[in-house]
GUPAVO-849687 format. One record per residue (C-alpha): residue in one letter; chain; y, z, x. Coordinates in Angstrom, 3 decimals. Layout:
! GUPAVO-849687
A:A:Y:Z:X
...
***
This chain:
! GUPAVO-849687
X:A:49.929:-24.039:-96.871
X:A:46.735:-25.666:-95.691
X:A:44.709:-22.988:-97.433
X:A:46.688:-23.519:-100.618
X:A:46.053:-27.266:-100.449
X:A:42.338:-26.616:-99.969
X:A:42.247:-24.302:-102.991
X:A:44.130:-26.877:-105.051
X:A:41.728:-29.623:-103.956
X:A:38.731:-27.479:-104.855
X:A:40.240:-26.717:-108.242
X:A:40.870:-30.406:-108.855
X:A:37.291:-31.198:-107.901
X:A:36.000:-28.503:-110.239
X:A:38.165:-29.839:-113.036
X:A:36.893:-33.356:-112.456
X:A:33.324:-32.090:-112.489
X:A:33.977:-30.193:-115.675
X:A:35.307:-33.321:-117.277
X:A:32.071:-35.134:-116.439
X:A:29.955:-32.516:-118.178
X:A:30.324:-33.659:-121.763
X:A:28.924:-31.933:-124.812
X:A:26.291:-34.251:-126.332
X:A:26.098:-32.421:-129.669
X:A:28.806:-34.360:-131.546
X:A:27.108:-37.627:-130.662
X:A:23.609:-36.387:-131.430
X:A:24.890:-35.219:-134.804
X:A:25.809:-38.808:-135.643
X:A:22.057:-39.437:-135.992
X:A:21.745:-38.496:-139.646
X:A:19.004:-38.643:-142.278
X:A:21.230:-40.774:-144.514
X:A:21.883:-43.391:-141.837
X:A:18.215:-43.554:-140.884
X:A:17.287:-43.969:-144.533
X:A:19.867:-46.714:-145.053
X:A:18.450:-48.751:-142.164
X:A:14.815:-48.084:-143.000
X:A:15.039:-49.289:-146.594
X:A:16.154:-52.604:-145.101
X:A:13.793:-52.842:-142.122
X:A:10.783:-51.720:-144.187
X:A:11.900:-53.393:-147.384
X:A:10.240:-56.328:-149.159
X:A:12.711:-58.803:-147.674
X:A:11.217:-58.310:-144.211
X:A:7.749:-59.285:-145.500
X:A:5.933:-56.763:-143.314
X:A:7.427:-58.077:-140.036
X:A:4.240:-59.629:-138.707
X:A:4.701:-61.120:-135.241
X:A:5.558:-64.840:-135.126
X:A:6.362:-64.996:-138.854
X:A:9.560:-65.425:-140.807
X:A:9.547:-61.711:-141.654
X:A:9.546:-60.775:-137.967
X:A:12.402:-63.187:-137.322
X:A:14.407:-61.654:-140.173
X:A:13.884:-58.187:-138.709
X:A:14.944:-59.392:-135.258
X:A:18.102:-60.887:-136.731
X:A:18.932:-57.605:-138.470
X:A:18.442:-55.568:-135.288
X:A:20.566:-58.050:-133.336
X:A:23.329:-57.807:-135.945
X:A:23.356:-54.020:-135.583
X:A:23.481:-54.186:-131.787
X:A:26.396:-56.630:-132.044
X:A:28.275:-54.418:-134.494
X:A:27.963:-51.510:-132.065
X:A:29.430:-53.568:-129.257
X:A:26.337:-53.537:-127.079
X:A:26.054:-56.215:-124.415
X:A:23.335:-58.852:-124.999
X:A:20.442:-57.655:-122.854
X:A:19.011:-61.031:-121.862
X:A:21.592:-62.997:-119.894
X:A:23.950:-63.492:-122.808
X:A:21.282:-63.304:-125.511
X:A:20.120:-60.340:-127.535
X:A:16.646:-61.788:-127.944
X:A:14.040:-62.331:-125.245
X:A:11.485:-64.883:-126.367
X:A:7.878:-65.097:-125.278
X:A:5.150:-67.621:-126.135
X:A:2.274:-67.045:-128.536
X:A:-0.596:-69.418:-129.092
X:A:-2.742:-70.068:-132.138
X:A:-5.646:-72.501:-132.429
X:A:-6.291:-74.682:-135.463
X:A:-9.702:-76.214:-136.017
X:A:-9.756:-79.979:-136.437
X:A:-13.507:-80.570:-136.517
X:A:-16.770:-79.319:-135.089
X:A:-20.417:-80.278:-135.522
X:A:-23.859:-80.126:-133.952
X:A:-26.429:-82.919:-134.088
X:A:-30.016:-82.625:-132.850
X:A:-32.013:-85.845:-132.739
X:A:-29.728:-87.283:-135.412
X:A:-29.935:-84.243:-137.709
X:A:-26.472:-82.882:-138.517
X:A:-25.648:-79.194:-138.788
X:A:-22.491:-77.636:-140.245
X:A:-20.219:-74.756:-139.286
X:A:-20.871:-71.465:-141.124
X:A:-24.031:-72.904:-142.658
X:A:-25.825:-73.391:-139.347
X:A:-23.497:-72.247:-136.557
X:A:-20.173:-70.629:-135.692
X:A:-17.925:-70.884:-132.671
X:A:-15.114:-68.723:-131.305
X:A:-12.029:-70.850:-131.862
X:A:-9.975:-69.184:-129.131
X:A:-12.705:-69.271:-126.480
X:A:-13.683:-72.916:-126.963
X:A:-11.951:-76.062:-125.755
X:A:-11.860:-79.581:-127.132
X:A:-14.851:-81.579:-125.938
X:A:-17.706:-83.780:-127.056
X:A:-20.980:-83.444:-125.183
X:A:-24.000:-85.759:-125.403
X:A:-26.953:-84.281:-123.562
X:A:-30.712:-84.881:-123.650
X:A:-31.838:-81.809:-121.696
X:A:-31.745:-78.288:-123.120
X:A:-32.972:-75.446:-120.922
X:A:-34.249:-72.256:-122.521
X:A:-33.027:-69.363:-120.322
X:A:-34.453:-66.346:-122.126
X:A:-31.767:-63.759:-122.835
X:A:-29.394:-65.266:-120.276
X:A:-29.410:-62.125:-118.152
X:A:-28.790:-62.012:-114.427
X:A:-28.281:-58.578:-112.935
X:A:-29.929:-56.011:-110.654
X:A:-32.900:-55.560:-113.020
X:A:-33.773:-59.151:-113.895
X:A:-32.671:-62.747:-113.401
X:A:-33.384:-65.154:-116.224
X:A:-32.030:-68.029:-114.128
X:A:-34.481:-67.579:-111.251
X:A:-36.260:-70.820:-110.362
X:A:-34.601:-72.846:-113.166
X:A:-31.861:-75.457:-112.850
X:A:-29.229:-75.503:-115.603
X:A:-26.571:-77.380:-113.665
X:A:-24.778:-79.705:-116.111
X:A:-27.253:-78.938:-118.914
X:A:-27.127:-77.166:-122.268
X:A:-28.503:-73.639:-122.055
X:A:-30.350:-72.123:-125.032
X:A:-30.423:-68.324:-125.232
X:A:-32.070:-65.797:-127.526
X:A:-29.473:-63.050:-127.644
X:A:-31.975:-60.239:-128.232
X:A:-33.336:-59.512:-124.757
X:A:-36.990:-58.852:-124.036
X:A:-38.113:-55.246:-123.769
X:A:-38.303:-54.131:-120.130
X:A:-41.521:-52.824:-118.654
X:A:-42.152:-49.138:-119.263
X:A:-40.685:-49.221:-122.771
X:A:-37.171:-48.131:-121.770
X:A:-34.332:-49.354:-123.898
X:A:-32.396:-52.378:-122.730
X:A:-28.875:-51.578:-121.465
X:A:-26.207:-52.353:-124.045
X:A:-24.191:-54.377:-121.544
X:A:-26.899:-57.025:-121.492
X:A:-26.045:-57.851:-125.072
X:A:-22.407:-58.616:-124.260
X:A:-21.952:-62.326:-125.095
X:A:-19.081:-62.656:-122.621
X:A:-21.307:-61.486:-119.790
X:A:-23.934:-64.009:-120.894
X:A:-21.298:-66.751:-121.002
X:A:-20.021:-65.850:-117.552
X:A:-23.538:-65.893:-116.133
X:A:-24.267:-69.306:-117.637
X:A:-20.990:-70.612:-116.250
X:A:-21.831:-69.373:-112.738
X:A:-25.119:-71.228:-112.953
X:A:-23.369:-74.460:-113.919
X:A:-24.186:-74.759:-117.631
X:A:-22.339:-77.496:-119.524
X:A:-22.562:-75.650:-122.862
X:A:-24.314:-72.630:-124.368
X:A:-26.316:-72.215:-127.567
X:A:-26.904:-68.565:-128.514
X:A:-29.407:-67.970:-131.294
X:A:-28.346:-65.469:-133.948
X:A:-29.492:-64.622:-137.459
X:A:-27.692:-64.123:-140.777
X:A:-27.088:-67.779:-141.468
X:A:-25.610:-69.171:-143.563
X:A:-22.545:-67.016:-143.063
X:A:-20.579:-66.029:-146.133
X:A:-16.906:-66.760:-146.572
X:A:-14.560:-69.710:-146.346
X:A:-14.854:-71.726:-143.136
X:A:-12.044:-70.703:-140.846
X:A:-9.362:-73.183:-139.855
X:A:-7.141:-70.960:-137.698
X:A:-7.972:-68.541:-134.938
X:A:-6.274:-65.255:-134.156
X:A:-2.970:-65.613:-132.274
X:A:-3.097:-64.740:-128.584
X:A:-0.620:-64.115:-125.808
X:A:-2.043:-65.691:-122.671
X:A:-2.415:-69.433:-123.101
X:A:-3.371:-70.030:-119.477
X:A:-6.717:-68.420:-118.743
X:A:-8.040:-67.546:-115.302
X:A:-11.368:-69.118:-116.203
X:A:-12.517:-71.541:-118.888
X:A:-16.006:-70.813:-120.213
X:A:-18.451:-73.485:-121.345
X:A:-18.244:-74.006:-125.097
X:A:-20.538:-71.483:-126.714
X:A:-22.042:-72.158:-130.132
X:A:-23.707:-69.286:-131.991
X:A:-26.508:-71.068:-133.795
X:A:-29.101:-70.435:-136.500
X:A:-32.822:-70.362:-135.837
X:A:-33.027:-73.698:-137.671
X:A:-31.039:-75.404:-134.916
X:A:-33.178:-73.719:-132.271
X:A:-36.331:-74.945:-134.038
X:A:-34.917:-78.481:-134.179
X:A:-34.681:-78.344:-130.369
X:A:-37.770:-76.316:-129.470
X:A:-40.083:-77.385:-132.284
X:A:-43.190:-75.256:-132.757
X:A:-42.470:-73.406:-129.529
X:A:-39.679:-71.366:-131.108
X:A:-41.778:-68.787:-132.981
X:A:-44.118:-68.334:-130.043
X:A:-41.195:-67.859:-127.631
X:A:-39.534:-65.376:-129.950
X:A:-42.717:-63.295:-130.133
X:A:-43.255:-63.539:-126.401
X:A:-39.794:-62.152:-125.716
X:A:-40.489:-59.168:-127.958
X:A:-43.402:-58.388:-125.697
X:A:-41.332:-58.571:-122.544
X:A:-41.996:-62.188:-121.559
X:A:-39.501:-65.027:-121.185
X:A:-41.306:-68.382:-120.986
X:A:-38.527:-70.572:-119.551
X:A:-38.793:-74.256:-120.357
X:A:-36.774:-77.472:-120.481
X:A:-36.769:-79.357:-123.788
X:A:-36.088:-83.033:-124.358
X:A:-33.708:-83.354:-127.321
X:A:-30.696:-85.533:-127.988
X:A:-27.984:-82.984:-128.702
X:A:-24.381:-83.761:-129.601
X:A:-21.909:-80.894:-129.523
X:A:-18.462:-81.665:-130.841
X:A:-15.456:-79.398:-131.014
X:A:-11.833:-80.384:-131.540
X:A:-8.861:-78.079:-131.981
X:A:-5.088:-78.122:-131.850
X:A:-3.279:-75.460:-129.841
X:A:-0.085:-74.470:-131.602
X:A:2.655:-72.878:-129.513
X:A:4.432:-70.207:-131.522
X:A:7.023:-67.702:-130.347
X:A:8.230:-64.175:-130.868
X:A:11.051:-62.076:-129.447
X:A:12.037:-58.681:-128.181
X:A:15.560:-57.603:-129.141
X:A:17.548:-56.017:-126.321
X:A:20.949:-54.323:-126.327
X:A:22.590:-53.070:-123.126
X:A:25.047:-50.223:-122.621
X:A:26.526:-50.236:-119.129
X:A:26.661:-46.965:-117.276
X:A:29.365:-45.694:-114.959
X:A:28.719:-44.660:-111.357
X:A:24.931:-45.233:-111.636
X:A:25.060:-48.401:-113.723
X:A:22.418:-50.117:-111.564
X:A:19.820:-47.571:-112.668
X:A:18.378:-47.688:-116.171
X:A:16.994:-45.595:-119.016
X:A:14.953:-47.548:-121.562
X:A:14.653:-46.495:-125.193
X:A:12.003:-48.531:-126.994
X:A:10.174:-48.991:-130.280
X:A:8.195:-51.823:-131.825
X:A:9.679:-53.484:-134.885
X:A:6.667:-55.597:-135.897
X:A:4.004:-54.581:-138.398
X:A:1.070:-56.186:-140.221
X:A:2.875:-58.644:-142.486
X:A:1.597:-59.556:-145.910
X:A:-1.594:-60.748:-147.569
X:A:-1.038:-63.479:-150.095
X:A:2.149:-63.359:-152.126
X:A:1.900:-59.849:-153.502
X:A:0.609:-57.410:-150.866
X:A:3.113:-56.317:-148.202
X:A:2.361:-53.928:-145.346
X:A:5.800:-52.330:-145.235
X:A:5.313:-50.314:-142.042
X:A:7.975:-47.721:-142.809
X:A:6.563:-45.106:-140.456
X:A:4.756:-47.606:-138.217
X:A:7.145:-48.420:-136.726
X:A:10.162:-48.807:-138.928
X:A:10.880:-45.157:-138.130
X:A:11.049:-45.884:-134.401
X:A:13.048:-49.071:-134.892
X:A:15.823:-47.472:-136.921
X:A:15.854:-44.471:-134.585
X:A:16.660:-46.853:-131.733
X:A:19.558:-48.203:-133.809
X:A:20.877:-44.700:-134.403
X:A:20.439:-43.707:-130.757
X:A:22.351:-46.819:-129.723
X:A:25.161:-45.850:-132.090
X:A:25.281:-42.311:-130.695
X:A:25.540:-43.496:-127.106
X:A:28.165:-46.133:-127.905
X:A:30.255:-43.466:-129.644
X:A:29.977:-41.314:-126.527
X:A:31.155:-44.176:-124.344
X:A:34.033:-44.975:-126.698
X:A:35.095:-41.327:-126.369
X:A:35.135:-41.666:-122.585
X:A:31.889:-39.739:-122.196
X:A:29.435:-42.569:-121.649
X:A:26.253:-42.258:-119.602
X:A:26.202:-42.562:-115.836
X:A:23.102:-44.758:-115.905
X:A:22.876:-47.877:-118.015
X:A:20.815:-47.604:-121.160
X:A:18.655:-50.447:-122.437
X:A:17.750:-50.342:-126.121
X:A:14.739:-52.580:-126.653
X:A:12.773:-53.192:-129.826
X:A:9.655:-55.206:-129.178
X:A:7.338:-57.313:-131.289
X:A:3.624:-57.931:-130.893
X:A:2.654:-54.265:-130.612
X:A:0.189:-54.515:-133.467
X:A:-1.403:-57.552:-131.778
X:A:-2.045:-55.703:-128.534
X:A:1.279:-54.518:-127.017
X:A:2.332:-58.139:-126.465
X:A:6.110:-57.788:-126.349
X:A:6.129:-54.894:-123.923
X:A:3.436:-56.551:-121.823
X:A:5.573:-59.673:-121.535
X:A:8.651:-57.639:-120.647
X:A:6.900:-55.521:-118.023
X:A:5.482:-58.665:-116.418
X:A:8.894:-60.433:-116.602
X:A:11.428:-57.583:-116.328
X:A:15.134:-58.280:-116.766
X:A:16.060:-55.023:-115.043
X:A:14.269:-53.796:-111.908
X:A:11.379:-51.527:-112.814
X:A:11.853:-49.552:-109.601
X:A:15.359:-48.743:-110.835
X:A:14.171:-47.841:-114.335
X:A:14.099:-44.064:-114.301
X:A:12.165:-43.685:-117.581
X:A:11.068:-45.274:-120.829
X:A:11.333:-43.138:-123.957
X:A:9.181:-44.825:-126.583
X:A:9.330:-44.001:-130.293
X:A:6.377:-45.046:-132.450
X:A:5.981:-43.263:-135.804
X:A:8.253:-40.235:-136.150
X:A:8.887:-40.219:-139.912
X:A:5.859:-38.467:-141.353
X:A:3.688:-35.344:-141.068
X:A:0.127:-35.400:-139.764
X:A:-2.087:-33.944:-142.541
X:A:-4.735:-33.128:-139.926
X:A:-2.426:-30.765:-138.060
X:A:-3.388:-27.258:-139.150
X:A:-1.744:-25.094:-136.479
X:A:1.937:-24.262:-136.196
X:A:4.776:-25.449:-138.394
X:A:4.007:-28.997:-139.436
X:A:7.505:-29.386:-140.880
X:A:9.038:-28.900:-137.415
X:A:6.980:-30.597:-134.695
X:A:6.496:-33.795:-132.750
X:A:3.610:-34.986:-130.595
X:A:4.860:-35.555:-127.056
X:A:2.599:-37.900:-125.118
X:A:2.589:-38.849:-121.442
X:A:5.044:-36.239:-120.170
X:A:2.343:-34.868:-117.861
X:A:1.891:-38.208:-116.117
X:A:3.689:-40.096:-113.350
X:A:6.570:-37.634:-112.891
X:A:6.688:-33.859:-112.628
X:A:10.301:-34.068:-113.879
X:A:9.352:-35.262:-117.367
X:A:8.118:-32.083:-119.011
X:A:10.784:-29.723:-117.624
X:A:13.546:-32.009:-118.885
X:A:11.864:-32.513:-122.260
X:A:11.237:-28.827:-122.811
X:A:14.689:-27.783:-121.615
X:A:16.435:-30.199:-123.976
X:A:14.255:-29.131:-126.879
X:A:14.771:-25.436:-126.175
X:A:18.526:-25.884:-125.923
X:A:19.105:-28.201:-128.860
X:A:16.360:-29.143:-131.311
X:A:13.758:-26.356:-131.139
X:A:10.857:-28.466:-132.366
X:A:7.258:-27.539:-131.703
X:A:6.199:-29.865:-128.898
X:A:2.522:-30.632:-129.446
X:A:0.618:-31.966:-126.422
X:A:-2.627:-32.696:-128.253
X:A:-2.721:-36.358:-127.246
X:A:-2.294:-35.622:-123.558
X:A:-5.920:-34.482:-123.455
X:A:-7.731:-36.573:-120.807
X:A:-10.604:-37.247:-123.192
X:A:-8.519:-37.847:-126.313
X:A:-10.969:-39.805:-128.503
X:A:-8.121:-41.755:-130.112
X:A:-6.719:-42.822:-126.696
X:A:-3.197:-42.556:-128.113
X:A:-1.608:-42.715:-124.657
X:A:-2.802:-46.310:-124.276
X:A:-1.869:-47.513:-127.755
X:A:1.876:-48.055:-127.768
X:A:4.451:-49.921:-125.741
X:A:5.287:-47.183:-123.248
X:A:1.950:-47.907:-121.590
X:A:3.165:-51.234:-120.223
X:A:5.945:-49.361:-118.438
X:A:3.554:-46.674:-117.244
X:A:1.106:-49.173:-115.767
X:A:4.003:-50.415:-113.627
X:A:4.796:-46.885:-112.451
X:A:7.755:-46.101:-114.736
X:A:7.712:-42.498:-116.066
X:A:7.414:-42.405:-119.851
X:A:7.479:-40.129:-122.870
X:A:5.979:-41.277:-126.153
X:A:7.121:-39.582:-129.396
X:A:4.618:-39.669:-132.262
X:A:3.929:-37.854:-135.546
X:A:0.192:-38.644:-135.784
X:A:-1.608:-40.786:-138.304
X:A:-1.867:-40.200:-142.043
X:A:-3.498:-41.681:-145.123
X:A:-0.940:-44.508:-145.318
X:A:-1.419:-45.606:-141.715
X:A:-1.839:-49.407:-141.587
X:A:-1.842:-49.642:-145.362
X:A:0.587:-51.243:-147.811
X:A:1.437:-47.732:-148.986
X:A:3.376:-46.906:-145.782
X:A:6.711:-47.121:-147.618
X:A:10.239:-45.717:-146.992
X:A:10.109:-43.290:-149.917
X:A:7.436:-41.243:-148.124
X:A:9.499:-40.574:-145.002
X:A:10.719:-37.066:-144.157
X:A:14.219:-38.116:-143.118
X:A:15.423:-34.661:-142.076
X:A:12.506:-34.195:-139.693
X:A:12.830:-37.778:-138.498
X:A:16.499:-37.208:-137.617
X:A:15.645:-34.073:-135.682
X:A:12.974:-35.896:-133.695
X:A:15.363:-38.757:-132.945
X:A:17.956:-36.241:-131.771
X:A:15.411:-34.837:-129.305
X:A:15.000:-38.325:-127.884
X:A:18.800:-38.607:-127.641
X:A:19.218:-35.314:-125.780
X:A:16.367:-36.177:-123.419
X:A:17.819:-39.632:-122.726
X:A:21.261:-38.065:-122.248
X:A:19.954:-35.759:-119.545
X:A:17.992:-38.535:-117.826
X:A:20.987:-40.858:-117.919
X:A:23.402:-38.324:-116.455
X:A:21.438:-36.284:-113.885
X:A:22.123:-36.879:-110.212
X:A:18.708:-38.218:-109.252
X:A:16.268:-40.624:-110.820
X:A:13.038:-39.061:-111.998
X:A:10.508:-38.444:-109.282
X:A:7.382:-40.597:-109.271
X:A:5.104:-38.051:-107.710
X:A:1.950:-38.256:-109.848
X:A:-0.223:-41.244:-108.912
X:A:-1.133:-43.661:-111.647
X:A:-4.746:-43.420:-110.483
X:A:-4.892:-39.846:-111.777
X:A:-4.579:-41.118:-115.342
***
């Protein structure tokens, strides 16, 4: 009797285990070319205005993605909200000018200034110290025996030739290094002499948007000035000093000149969002699989030119929508994932991976419990540069050789069993000249130690052009690639253990 009970218990356990092993094919098959196309003609349509970060077009796209997540019954991923906002800053010029001994000079005609690097201030100073090329390193120190504390520093950006005729290291020409050196020596402001004035074009009134409004260090205001301004300060000395520097000499000198440097700007606080939908898992619901794509693109130029961004990354965005639908159908059928799945579309990728950077620095779900991020960025086209293999049946797989030795075996097993694509590892090359591994949102997970796979079709002639439109997408191939992501996520969400993290980040 006891033996019979044991056999019955074992049979019940086996039956329960069998019930847990669901067939993912019916749910993967819900990811169809027609559904992808339907979504993409909206996401990459004219109504979204190119989806540039912190614009109305981006907000429209976010609203559409949120509406789709809601219709699928996903849980809002940010404490009751589908959208996770983050700040963006943009500077607007109010006014700027330079006066030397009462002579006024104008922006673009006589000088320029980096709007984002400068801060509002008005400086009146009567001492200007010429500090050569502004170099201070192991080979030379242009600040030796001169005092620039609280004074304006004047710099000729072309450094003097070193003794022996060797070329000057390129790093000496880096203006940020020169600014940092002047700051360390106590300069109140910096004038760097350049040529090519007057500069062509309309005077700028707005700077480029940026993510980090609170800087670790504030540099002295740095004005890039014409030789005419330098001559107004240095007088007849300027030509002689310029020639002397060509010959390897730097005749440092303090000049008496009444200089007024004025710069005023307004810092505008903008905002953008990531859109996050959450599907709760079962017995491992406190562990997470992320599926990501960026939904922003390059916006529009004027009223007529739209950068539609169908492949980049409308293809990834709508694939996330279809993957979310497939997983919600599985859960509705009683075959949902063991781990929770977070579907996140981010903005700001085209600006410098802003949305994913903000998320990885302010995670809503513990990164140490995030088993993997599967990132989709451009899977709708064919790379015309790919000459080997079947270019109608491939995908570039990036990053599966990093951070976890589990990544590639899972990826290859799922592909072999289900999709049978050619997995191309071209962009895993350590010396990849395009540095693709670092150029999409998965990287902000990887830098925090989360194993990642990045799915990519390569660039093409429409990359970052208005001609990247939905009619050029290969929807059948796109669906197959998205299904590979689904099968891979399915396995990662349902396996017993989280992915190992056994490859140090330092090896990348």
